[in-house]
C-alpha positions, 0 to 999 in steps of 0.5 A, spaced: 485 499 482 490 498 487 491 491 491 494 491 498 496 484 500 497 483 507 501 477 511 502 476 518 510 475 519 513 470 524 514 475 529 507 477 530 507 483 526 503 485 520 506 486 513 502 490 508 505 491 501 502 494 494 505 490 489 504 495 483 507 500 487 515 498 488 517 500 495 510 500 498 511 495 504 510 497 511 509 493 518 505 494 523 503 491 530 496 489 527 492 488 521 488 494 520 494 499 522 498 495 516 493 497 511 492 504 513 500 505 513 500 502 506 494 506 503 498 512 506 504 510 503 501 509 496 498 515 496 504 519 497 507 515 492 501 517 487 501 524 489 509 524 487 508 521 480 502 525 479 506 532 480 512 529 476 508 527 470 509 520 471 504 514 470 499 512 476 495 506 477 487 506 475 484 511 480 477 509 479 476 504 484 482 506 489 484 500 494 482 493 494 484 489 500 487 482 499 489 477 505 
């Protein structure tokens, strides 16, 4: 399972991060947008790792969202 953590910044933007995938941290004007961007970036990184034969997180239950 890939966990997405979200938090609202002091400037009002939303931050979404995937702690298990270093480098996956995105900003958006709204909560849903931040989650969507984090999912897209996580999928890109997972695809790249699969192509390179690298280890990937458990994909059985792909995403969970935590605020």
